[in-house]
C-alpha positions as MATLAB code, in Angstrom:
seq = 'MDEITSKISEIIKRANAGDTKALLEIDELTGAPAGTYASIVENFDATKVAAQMGSVECMEILGQSYYTGLYGVDKDPQQAVFWLEKASASSATATWFLGQIQANHFEDYALADKLMRRAIEMGLNNIPQEEIDIALSINSMLMKIKAQFDI';
ca = [
     -19.328  -25.647   10.516;
     -17.206  -27.112    7.715;
     -13.441  -27.501    8.011;
     -12.535  -24.388    5.973;
     -14.959  -22.167    7.916;
     -13.567  -23.535   11.161;
      -9.979  -22.828   10.065;
     -10.915  -19.306    8.937;
     -12.568  -18.604   12.295;
      -9.417  -19.791   14.085;
      -7.212  -17.614   11.874;
      -9.476  -14.568   12.385;
      -9.157  -15.003   16.140;
      -5.364  -15.091   15.767;
      -5.435  -12.041   13.507;
      -7.510  -10.099   16.019;
      -5.011  -11.111   18.682;
      -2.212   -9.543   16.632;
      -0.824  -12.475   14.631;
       0.776  -10.719   11.628;
       0.637  -13.759    9.353;
      -3.004  -14.618   10.000;
      -4.512  -12.235    7.437;
      -2.413  -13.670    4.647;
      -3.272  -17.192    5.780;
      -6.977  -16.450    5.253;
      -6.328  -15.504    1.649;
      -4.100  -18.540    1.116;
      -6.679  -20.884    2.627;
      -9.512  -19.511    0.493;
      -7.372  -19.312   -2.639;
      -7.777  -15.531   -2.851;
      -4.901  -13.174   -3.672;
      -3.215  -11.637   -0.642;
      -5.084   -8.554    0.503;
      -8.494   -9.393   -0.929;
     -11.597   -7.437   -0.075;
     -13.131  -10.028    2.236;
     -10.139  -10.564    4.482;
      -9.447   -6.853    4.816;
     -13.002   -5.673    5.390;
     -13.713   -8.357    7.955;
     -10.385   -7.842    9.690;
      -9.444   -4.204    9.190;
      -8.625   -3.791   12.882;
      -6.409   -6.857   12.677;
      -4.751   -5.381    9.574;
      -3.906   -2.290   11.636;
      -2.539   -4.418   14.462;
      -0.449   -6.476   12.054;
       0.921   -3.277   10.479;
       1.766   -1.901   13.919;
       3.609   -5.139   14.636;
       5.718   -4.757   11.498;
       3.877   -6.503    8.652;
       5.018   -4.643    5.534;
       2.175   -6.172    3.500;
      -0.374   -4.804    5.966;
       1.341   -1.388    5.991;
       0.966   -1.308    2.202;
      -2.700   -2.309    2.440;
      -3.384    0.428    4.997;
      -1.510    3.069    3.007;
      -3.291    2.283   -0.225;
      -6.646    1.962    1.527;
      -6.329    5.311    3.285;
      -5.338    7.035    0.052;
      -7.901    5.504   -2.309;
     -10.779    4.785    0.044;
     -10.641    1.088   -0.816;
     -12.487   -1.377    1.389;
     -14.778    1.375    2.730;
     -11.970    3.201    4.540;
     -12.335    6.974    4.870;
      -9.734    8.710    2.711;
      -6.898   10.163    4.774;
      -3.775   11.138    2.784;
      -1.722   11.778    5.931;
      -2.437    8.264    7.228;
      -1.641    6.893    3.771;
       1.741    8.612    3.794;
       2.406    7.478    7.379;
       1.904    3.774    6.553;
       3.596    3.873    3.162;
       6.656    5.626    4.592;
       7.005    2.835    7.151;
       6.649    0.175    4.442;
       8.926    1.966    1.972;
      12.047    1.017    3.916;
      11.767   -2.474    2.451;
       9.062   -2.303   -0.221;
       9.547   -0.963   -3.743;
       5.770   -1.010   -4.281;
       5.123    1.139   -1.204;
       7.891    3.524   -2.286;
       6.366    3.833   -5.771;
       2.870    4.442   -4.415;
       4.248    7.010   -1.962;
       5.810    8.825   -4.917;
       2.461    8.792   -6.697;
       0.777   10.356   -3.654;
       3.455   13.053   -3.406;
       2.841   13.972   -7.059;
      -0.928   13.609   -7.278;
      -2.040   14.856   -3.872;
       0.696   17.069   -2.479;
       2.098   18.236   -5.859;
       5.661   17.723   -4.626;
       7.042   16.555   -7.955;
      10.707   16.618   -6.926;
      10.060   14.308   -3.984;
       7.796   12.161   -6.146;
      10.557   11.784   -8.735;
      13.076   10.832   -6.048;
      10.722    8.226   -4.553;
       9.711    6.709   -7.886;
      13.340    6.383   -8.979;
      14.234    4.846   -5.608;
      11.437    2.295   -6.096;
      12.931    1.339   -9.465;
      16.384    0.947   -7.876;
      14.832   -1.259   -5.196;
      13.638   -3.646   -7.899;
      10.105   -2.525   -8.664;
       8.818   -5.360  -10.809;
       5.044   -5.460  -10.438;
       4.284   -2.349  -12.517;
       4.569   -2.491  -16.322;
       7.586   -0.636  -17.706;
       5.349    1.451  -19.963;
       3.418    2.727  -16.927;
       6.683    3.541  -15.146;
       7.994    5.462  -18.149;
       4.759    7.436  -18.509;
       4.614    8.323  -14.808;
       8.234    9.508  -14.783;
       7.718   11.572  -17.971;
       4.569   13.246  -16.670;
       6.198   13.971  -13.342;
       9.243   15.448  -15.074;
       7.032   17.743  -17.178;
       5.106   18.863  -14.111;
       8.359   19.656  -12.269;
       9.445   21.847  -15.201;
       6.089   23.636  -15.419;
       6.030   24.270  -11.683;
       9.587   25.661  -11.805;
       8.945   27.798  -14.897;
       5.811   29.415  -13.510;
       6.936   29.375   -9.880;
       3.761   27.632   -8.719;
];
């Protein structure tokens, strides 16, 4: 077993034991972006444990995975909301994504608008401004249509 494989095995053991930083260490060691397919698929149980222990990054991964079905996870919008709500206390990205779920899945455009604007106030900086503007405009139109037709 080469040195990198040995280190990854050690980190996986720590992740499975609940070490919240271990998942991100795997990505760092392999040069992959945080939250890559390999580290999540191989360690999804550890991702859950890390999220339960307070890792905001892992809460975001779980929330997005449960909503989109990424990494082979069964889609579960309620679980997605659960994890993203926990992460949204300190994460603009989680707050933004939670707003998207409220609009696209639950059709609660008022709550979606509130969450998306809160994400912007929190310093959302990883989504292009054009995408933000479009999402807010569409959501605003949908709120008006829903109100006008009482749907």
